[in-house]
Structure formats: structure tokens, C-alpha cells
BAMI-777120 format. One record per residue (C-alpha): residue in three letters; x, y, z negated. Coordinates in nm, 3 decimals, padded with zeros to 5 digits. Example, Ala and Ser with C-alpha at 12.3 -4.5 7.8 and 13.67 -1.06 7.14 Angstrom:
<sites>
SITE     r         x         y         z
SITE   ALA    01.230   -00.450   -00.780
SITE   SER    01.367   -00.106   -00.714
</sites>
This chain:
<sites>
SITE     r         x         y         z
SITE   UNK    00.678    02.935   -00.060
SITE   UNK    00.480    02.691   -00.275
SITE   UNK    00.604    02.394   -00.075
SITE   UNK    00.966    02.503   -00.125
SITE   UNK    00.926    02.522   -00.503
SITE   UNK    00.766    02.177   -00.544
SITE   UNK    01.089    01.971   -00.511
SITE   UNK    01.270    02.218   -00.737
SITE   UNK    01.017    02.162   -01.015
SITE   UNK    01.025    01.785   -00.955
SITE   UNK    01.405    01.775   -00.988
SITE   UNK    01.394    01.994   -01.299
SITE   UNK    01.152    01.762   -01.481
SITE   UNK    01.347    01.454   -01.375
SITE   UNK    01.662    01.604   -01.530
SITE   UNK    01.473    01.699   -01.847
SITE   UNK    01.349    01.341   -01.880
SITE   UNK    01.694    01.188   -01.826
SITE   UNK    01.859    01.417   -02.080
SITE   UNK    01.582    01.378   -02.339
SITE   UNK    01.573    00.998   -02.322
SITE   UNK    01.953    00.973   -02.340
SITE   UNK    01.955    01.206   -02.641
SITE   UNK    01.684    01.001   -02.816
SITE   UNK    01.845    00.674   -02.696
SITE   UNK    01.523    00.559   -02.531
SITE   UNK    01.698    00.320   -02.291
SITE   UNK    01.599    00.004   -02.111
SITE   UNK    01.737   -00.344   -02.175
SITE   UNK    01.931   -00.476   -01.873
SITE   UNK    01.913   -00.853   -01.855
SITE   UNK    01.987   -01.136   -01.614
SITE   UNK    01.645   -01.106   -01.450
SITE   UNK    01.652   -00.905   -01.126
SITE   UNK    01.862   -00.633   -01.282
SITE   UNK    02.220   -00.566   -01.188
SITE   UNK    02.485   -00.588   -01.458
SITE   UNK    02.499   -00.229   -01.577
SITE   UNK    02.473   -00.005   -01.878
SITE   UNK    02.128    00.081   -02.019
SITE   UNK    01.962    00.381   -01.855
SITE   UNK    01.675    00.609   -01.962
SITE   UNK    01.342    00.444   -01.915
SITE   UNK    00.985    00.582   -01.914
SITE   UNK    01.071    00.853   -01.660
SITE   UNK    00.709    00.800   -01.553
SITE   UNK    00.605    01.029   -01.839
SITE   UNK    00.784    01.318   -01.670
SITE   UNK    00.638    01.215   -01.335
SITE   UNK    00.293    01.273   -01.482
SITE   UNK    00.387    01.591   -01.672
SITE   UNK    00.585    01.725   -01.376
SITE   UNK    00.285    01.669   -01.150
SITE   UNK    00.054    01.862   -01.381
SITE   UNK    00.298    02.151   -01.424
SITE   UNK    00.368    02.168   -01.049
SITE   UNK    00.000    02.204   -00.972
SITE   UNK   -00.062    02.446   -01.261
SITE   UNK    00.222    02.675   -01.152
SITE   UNK    00.196    02.656   -00.773
SITE   UNK   -00.175    02.587   -00.720
SITE   UNK   -00.344    02.738   -01.029
SITE   UNK   -00.679    02.747   -00.849
SITE   UNK   -00.698    02.369   -00.886
SITE   UNK   -00.717    02.401   -01.265
SITE   UNK   -01.082    02.490   -01.201
SITE   UNK   -01.134    02.208   -00.952
SITE   UNK   -01.325    01.894   -01.055
SITE   UNK   -01.126    01.684   -00.809
SITE   UNK   -00.800    01.772   -00.982
SITE   UNK   -00.933    01.685   -01.326
SITE   UNK   -01.077    01.361   -01.193
SITE   UNK   -00.725    01.261   -01.088
SITE   UNK   -00.556    01.383   -01.407
SITE   UNK   -00.805    01.231   -01.652
SITE   UNK   -00.870    00.918   -01.446
SITE   UNK   -00.499    00.832   -01.451
SITE   UNK   -00.438    00.935   -01.813
SITE   UNK   -00.526    00.596   -01.972
SITE   UNK   -00.296    00.424   -01.723
SITE   UNK   -00.011    00.645   -01.838
SITE   UNK   -00.097    00.591   -02.207
SITE   UNK   -00.142    00.213   -02.179
SITE   UNK    00.182    00.168   -01.987
SITE   UNK    00.365    00.397   -02.231
SITE   UNK    00.272    00.165   -02.518
SITE   UNK    00.367   -00.135   -02.303
SITE   UNK    00.711    00.010   -02.234
SITE   UNK    00.768    00.109   -02.598
SITE   UNK    00.683   -00.247   -02.696
SITE   UNK    00.917   -00.388   -02.429
SITE   UNK    01.219   -00.190   -02.549
SITE   UNK    01.143   -00.272   -02.913
SITE   UNK    01.031    00.071   -03.033
SITE   UNK    00.688   -00.048   -03.151
SITE   UNK    00.534   -00.383   -03.240
SITE   UNK    00.186   -00.296   -03.119
SITE   UNK    00.090   -00.445   -02.781
SITE   UNK   -00.230   -00.377   -02.586
SITE   UNK   -00.391   -00.694   -02.451
SITE   UNK   -00.406   -00.715   -02.068
SITE   UNK   -00.786   -00.751   -02.082
SITE   UNK   -00.823   -00.419   -02.265
SITE   UNK   -00.591   -00.250   -02.020
SITE   UNK   -00.805   -00.376   -01.731
SITE   UNK   -01.125   -00.263   -01.901
SITE   UNK   -00.969    00.077   -01.960
SITE   UNK   -00.866    00.109   -01.596
SITE   UNK   -01.218    00.024   -01.479
SITE   UNK   -01.386    00.263   -01.724
SITE   UNK   -01.162    00.555   -01.637
SITE   UNK   -01.183    00.488   -01.263
SITE   UNK   -01.558    00.530   -01.298
SITE   UNK   -01.501    00.842   -01.505
SITE   UNK   -01.273    00.979   -01.232
SITE   UNK   -01.560    00.951   -00.984
SITE   UNK   -01.792    01.127   -01.228
SITE   UNK   -01.549    01.406   -01.318
SITE   UNK   -01.440    01.448   -00.958
SITE   UNK   -01.805    01.483   -00.857
SITE   UNK   -01.766    01.245   -00.566
SITE   UNK   -02.064    01.288   -00.339
SITE   UNK   -02.208    01.026   -00.101
SITE   UNK   -01.949    00.942    00.166
SITE   UNK   -02.001    00.905    00.540
SITE   UNK   -01.864    00.582    00.686
SITE   UNK   -01.866    00.463    01.048
SITE   UNK   -01.989    00.110    01.119
SITE   UNK   -02.012   -00.006    01.480
SITE   UNK   -02.003    00.352    01.596
SITE   UNK   -02.288    00.460    01.370
SITE   UNK   -02.254    00.696    01.075
SITE   UNK   -02.380    00.548    00.748
SITE   UNK   -02.403    00.708    00.406
SITE   UNK   -02.242    00.533    00.108
SITE   UNK   -02.437    00.628   -00.209
SITE   UNK   -02.240    00.762   -00.504
SITE   UNK   -02.302    00.453   -00.720
SITE   UNK   -02.178    00.219   -00.450
SITE   UNK   -01.884    00.452   -00.389
SITE   UNK   -01.797    00.435   -00.760
SITE   UNK   -01.790    00.054   -00.756
SITE   UNK   -01.588    00.056   -00.434
SITE   UNK   -01.339    00.299   -00.585
SITE   UNK   -01.291    00.076   -00.891
SITE   UNK   -01.195   -00.219   -00.672
SITE   UNK   -00.985   -00.008   -00.435
SITE   UNK   -00.794    00.163   -00.717
SITE   UNK   -00.718   -00.167   -00.892
SITE   UNK   -00.591   -00.311   -00.562
SITE   UNK   -00.365   -00.010   -00.498
SITE   UNK   -00.236   -00.001   -00.856
SITE   UNK   -00.149   -00.369   -00.869
SITE   UNK   -00.017   -00.391   -00.512
SITE   UNK    00.233   -00.109   -00.562
SITE   UNK    00.320   -00.216   -00.917
SITE   UNK    00.399   -00.575   -00.815
SITE   UNK    00.624   -00.434   -00.542
SITE   UNK    00.848   -00.274   -00.804
SITE   UNK    01.090   -00.563   -00.850
SITE   UNK    01.386   -00.370   -00.705
SITE   UNK    01.492   -00.026   -00.825
SITE   UNK    01.344    00.255   -00.618
SITE   UNK    01.153    00.026   -00.382
SITE   UNK    00.799    00.104   -00.499
SITE   UNK    00.859    00.475   -00.563
SITE   UNK    01.019    00.503   -00.217
SITE   UNK    00.723    00.336   -00.049
SITE   UNK    00.487    00.559   -00.249
SITE   UNK    00.664    00.869   -00.117
SITE   UNK    00.613    00.745    00.240
SITE   UNK    00.241    00.689    00.178
SITE   UNK    00.190    01.032    00.022
SITE   UNK    00.370    01.180    00.321
SITE   UNK    00.138    00.979    00.549
SITE   UNK   -00.171    01.136    00.391
SITE   UNK   -00.017    01.485    00.415
SITE   UNK    00.079    01.447    00.782
SITE   UNK   -00.250    01.276    00.867
SITE   UNK   -00.453    01.572    00.744
SITE   UNK   -00.217    01.835    00.886
SITE   UNK   -00.163    01.689    01.235
SITE   UNK   -00.461    01.460    01.296
SITE   UNK   -00.762    01.585    01.099
SITE   UNK   -00.695    01.958    01.140
SITE   UNK   -00.590    01.913    01.503
SITE   UNK   -00.871    01.692    01.632
SITE   UNK   -01.165    01.801    01.418
SITE   UNK   -01.299    02.154    01.397
SITE   UNK   -01.650    02.148    01.254
SITE   UNK   -01.565    02.181    00.884
SITE   UNK   -01.786    02.336    00.623
SITE   UNK   -01.614    02.558    00.369
SITE   UNK   -01.647    02.284    00.105
SITE   UNK   -01.496    02.022    00.335
SITE   UNK   -01.206    02.249    00.424
SITE   UNK   -01.132    02.315    00.056
SITE   UNK   -01.137    01.941   -00.018
SITE   UNK   -00.902    01.861    00.268
SITE   UNK   -00.664    02.138    00.163
SITE   UNK   -00.671    01.999   -00.191
SITE   UNK   -00.579    01.648   -00.069
SITE   UNK   -00.310    01.787    00.160
SITE   UNK   -00.145    01.998   -00.112
SITE   UNK   -00.169    01.733   -00.384
SITE   UNK   -00.025    01.472   -00.146
SITE   UNK    00.274    01.695   -00.078
SITE   UNK    00.334    01.751   -00.450
SITE   UNK    00.323    01.377   -00.514
SITE   UNK    00.545    01.311   -00.211
SITE   UNK    00.817    01.535   -00.358
SITE   UNK    00.781    01.386   -00.707
SITE   UNK    00.791    01.025   -00.584
SITE   UNK    01.087    01.103   -00.356
SITE   UNK    01.282    01.246   -00.652
SITE   UNK    01.183    00.937   -00.855
SITE   UNK    01.325    00.719   -00.574
SITE   UNK    01.658    00.901   -00.592
SITE   UNK    01.666    00.872   -00.971
SITE   UNK    01.592    00.498   -00.957
SITE   UNK    01.823    00.412   -00.668
SITE   UNK    02.149    00.376   -00.863
SITE   UNK    01.968    00.371   -01.113
SITE   UNK    02.009    00.689   -01.316
SITE   UNK    01.678    00.618   -01.485
SITE   UNK    01.354    00.421   -01.437
SITE   UNK    00.997    00.544   -01.397
SITE   UNK    00.871    00.192   -01.481
SITE   UNK    00.501    00.103   -01.469
SITE   UNK    00.401    00.441   -01.612
SITE   UNK    00.501    00.624   -01.297
SITE   UNK    00.445    00.348   -01.042
SITE   UNK    00.086    00.278   -01.151
SITE   UNK    00.015    00.653   -01.158
SITE   UNK    00.132    00.666   -00.795
SITE   UNK   -00.096    00.372   -00.709
SITE   UNK   -00.401    00.533   -00.869
SITE   UNK   -00.325    00.865   -00.700
SITE   UNK   -00.302    00.700   -00.359
SITE   UNK   -00.639    00.534   -00.408
SITE   UNK   -00.795    00.858   -00.534
SITE   UNK   -00.665    01.083   -00.256
SITE   UNK   -00.758    00.836    00.019
SITE   UNK   -01.120    00.836   -00.100
SITE   UNK   -01.140    01.211   -00.160
SITE   UNK   -00.982    01.285    00.178
SITE   UNK   -01.294    01.190    00.370
SITE   UNK   -01.251    00.820    00.299
SITE   UNK   -00.925    00.780    00.497
SITE   UNK   -00.908    00.432    00.348
SITE   UNK   -00.881    00.248    00.679
SITE   UNK   -00.581    00.453    00.785
SITE   UNK   -00.409    00.407    00.449
SITE   UNK   -00.474    00.032    00.455
SITE   UNK   -00.281    00.006    00.781
SITE   UNK    00.003    00.216    00.639
SITE   UNK   -00.003    00.003    00.321
SITE   UNK   -00.031   -00.322    00.517
SITE   UNK    00.301   -00.473    00.408
SITE   UNK    00.229   -00.426    00.038
SITE   UNK   -00.139   -00.525    00.066
SITE   UNK   -00.062   -00.838    00.270
SITE   UNK    00.204   -00.935    00.017
SITE   UNK   -00.040   -00.892   -00.273
SITE   UNK   -00.304   -01.105   -00.096
SITE   UNK   -00.048   -01.375   -00.008
SITE   UNK    00.080   -01.399   -00.365
SITE   UNK   -00.272   -01.419   -00.508
SITE   UNK   -00.368   -01.696   -00.264
SITE   UNK   -00.040   -01.881   -00.337
SITE   UNK   -00.098   -01.868   -00.711
SITE   UNK   -00.465   -01.973   -00.692
SITE   UNK   -00.456   -02.250   -00.430
SITE   UNK   -00.095   -02.375   -00.427
SITE   UNK    00.043   -02.323   -00.777
SITE   UNK   -00.308   -02.331   -00.929
SITE   UNK   -00.252   -02.073   -01.199
SITE   UNK   -00.392   -01.741   -01.313
SITE   UNK   -00.325   -01.496   -01.025
SITE   UNK   -00.269   -01.216   -01.278
SITE   UNK    00.024   -01.400   -01.435
SITE   UNK    00.348   -01.264   -01.287
SITE   UNK    00.612   -01.467   -01.112
SITE   UNK    00.885   -01.423   -00.850
SITE   UNK    00.698   -01.501   -00.526
SITE   UNK    00.661   -01.151   -00.382
SITE   UNK    00.819   -01.051   -00.052
SITE   UNK    01.130   -00.898   -00.206
SITE   UNK    01.182   -01.212   -00.416
SITE   UNK    01.163   -01.430   -00.106
SITE   UNK    01.408   -01.208    00.082
SITE   UNK    01.650   -01.217   -00.213
SITE   UNK    01.626   -01.597   -00.215
SITE   UNK    01.723   -01.598    00.153
SITE   UNK    02.043   -01.413    00.061
SITE   UNK    01.948   -01.052    00.130
SITE   UNK    02.101   -00.788   -00.095
SITE   UNK    01.886   -00.548   -00.295
SITE   UNK    02.000   -00.265   -00.070
SITE   UNK    01.898   -00.457    00.243
SITE   UNK    01.557   -00.541    00.098
SITE   UNK    01.491   -00.180   -00.001
SITE   UNK    01.581   -00.040    00.339
SITE   UNK    01.384   -00.309    00.519
SITE   UNK    01.070   -00.221    00.322
SITE   UNK    01.122    00.154    00.359
SITE   UNK    01.194    00.140    00.734
SITE   UNK    00.897   -00.091    00.792
SITE   UNK    00.671    00.153    00.603
SITE   UNK    00.803    00.449    00.803
SITE   UNK    00.741    00.264    01.131
SITE   UNK    00.383    00.191    01.024
SITE   UNK    00.337    00.556    00.930
SITE   UNK    00.452    00.664    01.275
SITE   UNK    00.226    00.408    01.445
SITE   UNK   -00.072    00.538    01.251
SITE   UNK   -00.001    00.904    01.326
SITE   UNK    00.049    00.857    01.701
SITE   UNK   -00.287    00.677    01.725
SITE   UNK   -00.452    01.008    01.633
SITE   UNK   -00.824    00.934    01.595
SITE   UNK   -00.829    00.603    01.783
SITE   UNK   -00.991    00.364    01.536
SITE   UNK   -00.973    00.067    01.773
SITE   UNK   -00.595    00.084    01.806
SITE   UNK   -00.558    00.104    01.428
SITE   UNK   -00.772   -00.206    01.386
SITE   UNK   -00.566   -00.388    01.649
SITE   UNK   -00.239   -00.291    01.477
SITE   UNK   -00.373   -00.408    01.140
SITE   UNK   -00.498   -00.740    01.285
SITE   UNK   -00.171   -00.814    01.465
SITE   UNK    00.023   -00.730    01.149
SITE   UNK   -00.194   -00.966    00.946
SITE   UNK   -00.156   -01.252    01.194
SITE   UNK    00.222   -01.210    01.207
SITE   UNK    00.267   -01.176    00.830
SITE   UNK    00.043   -01.464    00.723
SITE   UNK    00.146   -01.680    01.019
SITE   UNK    00.516   -01.657    00.934
SITE   UNK    00.450   -01.715    00.565
SITE   UNK    00.229   -02.016    00.640
SITE   UNK    00.491   -02.173    00.865
SITE   UNK    00.787   -02.114    00.632
SITE   UNK    00.631   -02.194    00.296
SITE   UNK    00.346   -02.435    00.377
SITE   UNK    00.469   -02.619    00.686
SITE   UNK    00.848   -02.608    00.630
SITE   UNK    00.800   -02.607    00.251
SITE   UNK    01.069   -02.350    00.172
SITE   UNK    01.072   -02.226   -00.188
SITE   UNK    00.830   -01.934   -00.213
SITE   UNK    01.040   -01.695   -00.420
SITE   UNK    01.328   -01.702   -00.663
SITE   UNK    01.385   -02.006   -00.879
SITE   UNK    01.345   -01.813   -01.203
SITE   UNK    01.084   -01.877   -01.468
SITE   UNK    00.885   -01.583   -01.597
</sites>
């Protein structure tokens, strides 16, 4: 019954956000950037993504209100929501105050560490060359900082087309849910009570976030409203958090996230070694920008990214527990992605992205 009610709550909060922002005239500013010619729509729907997530868990899984893992996720992502809220208010001209990017980064790092502390992450088991090794909590905390920043920025930079990033996020949350339900619970049996509770937590939270991100995709598709960085970066942090909590299913998620991660790595390398500029400074060289330059429509780009992500999800799930096959899939994907990009943009010297200054 809980699973049936989750999408209902998600839809209800999305409608509340749309009506409230229209009533208060908190609307975005359509321009000639990558936005279609359209009327302004409610922005900052990401606030109701965050609130809707909390309420969904509080109503349907009240036991998690006493769970450190839940509060690690809620409080660890809170500064992201607050920082991006101020950023959006500044962008639409509601406030003059602007938080410097350096302070936002420092805040993300500090609260990622706090998430590990609040969540009471214990030492994690990792497998290296067939041998089980223990990752100490301090090393895990540093790893989580880097992993969370990668996930946040990779998914956020993939948000250049309405609904694209939220749609991909929904596929990844579904991947975690299905992975635990049909791979972990099917092929592993020796769980302690604590491990079982943790896995059930990750499974349930992943389903809640799957429903919320799917509703956000529908809202953004036309668009009826925009979740903006508030919601997208919350999704990115949540993906990083759940992948670590869920028995360090990072390797599996990396394969599922391969398209977005490869794109982020390519763009960073392009900016550093080819353009020779700060890799944190945005431009229009991401995958969707390159596809738009080649004449693809926004609809075609969206569906290409979504279908590719679904195919990768299926590949991962049908490998069950075979780590070798997952590594092979990831390696082949990397060779194909970077090989094609190298040939087109280094050898053939095609423009790497849209010819728009940012």
C-alpha cells in the first residue's frame, strides 16, 4: 500500500508548487539560450521535491524518522537546497545577494562529511582482486565527498534540456531499487538484522525518489514548471548517498551512470587541455549540446539519453552478481565514447558544442 501512495503524494506536492509559484509570480525568465520560445513557468519546483520527499517518508515510512541514515540524507542535502534556492532567487531577480561558488563548494564538502557522521557510516567492505578489504570510516568519508561532488555536478551539468536530468535520475533510482530487490535479495542470503534494515531503507528511499523524480520529469517535459538546480542537485546527492549506504554499490551505479560520467570527464578534459580554462566554468560542450549542434531536436536528444540509460540499467541487472561482465561493459563503453569523441572533435576538428558564449 505504501508504494501505491508514493506517486500520489509526489503529484500532490508538484501541483501545490505549481499553483503556489504561479500565485506568487515566481516564474523563470525564458531567453534565447537553450530555452524554447514560451511563456514563463513556475521555477524552483525543487523546493517541493525536497519537501515532498520528507513528507512522503514521514507519512509512509515513519520508522525512518528515528533512523540516522535518513537524517544523514536530509541534513546532508539541506545546504545544497538552501544554496541553490538563493542562486535561483538571484537569477530571477528576487534578491541581490549571491553566494560565491567557492563558498557553495565548501558548504557541499562540509555537509557531505556531516552526512557521513550523522548517518553513522561504518567501515565498508570492498572487494579488490577477489579479496575483501575494509575501508575505514575516515577514508570512506573522504571518498564520499569526492563521489558526491562528482554525482552532483555530473547530473547538474546534464540538465541543459527540460526533463533530461530528472528523467535520467528517475532511471538511476529505479536501478538501485531493482538491484536490491532482484539481485541482492535474490543472490545473497546471509544478512544480519542490521544489514537487512539498511538494505530495506535504501530500497524504500530509492522508490520514493524514483516516483518524485519521475513526476518532476513529467512536470518539466512541456515544461509546466522547472525543478532547476535545487531539485537536480538534490537528486545527485541522494544517488551518491544511497549508493554508498547500500553496501557500496558504487561500481554498479557507475556503469549505469556511465553516459553522464563519461560526458563530465570529457568536458573537464576538453576545458583543461584544449580550451585551457577553468573546468568549473560552464559552457556548451556537453553531449546534449553537441547533439543539438548536429541538428537533433530537444525531443530526440532527451529520448536518446533516456533510452540509453534504460539499456544500461537492463545490462546491469541481467549481469546479476558478475563483476567481471560489469567491468567489461564499462570498459567497452568508455572506449567507444572517448574514441568517437576523440575522432570527431580532435582528429576531424568538428566544433565541440554549440556556438554560443556563456
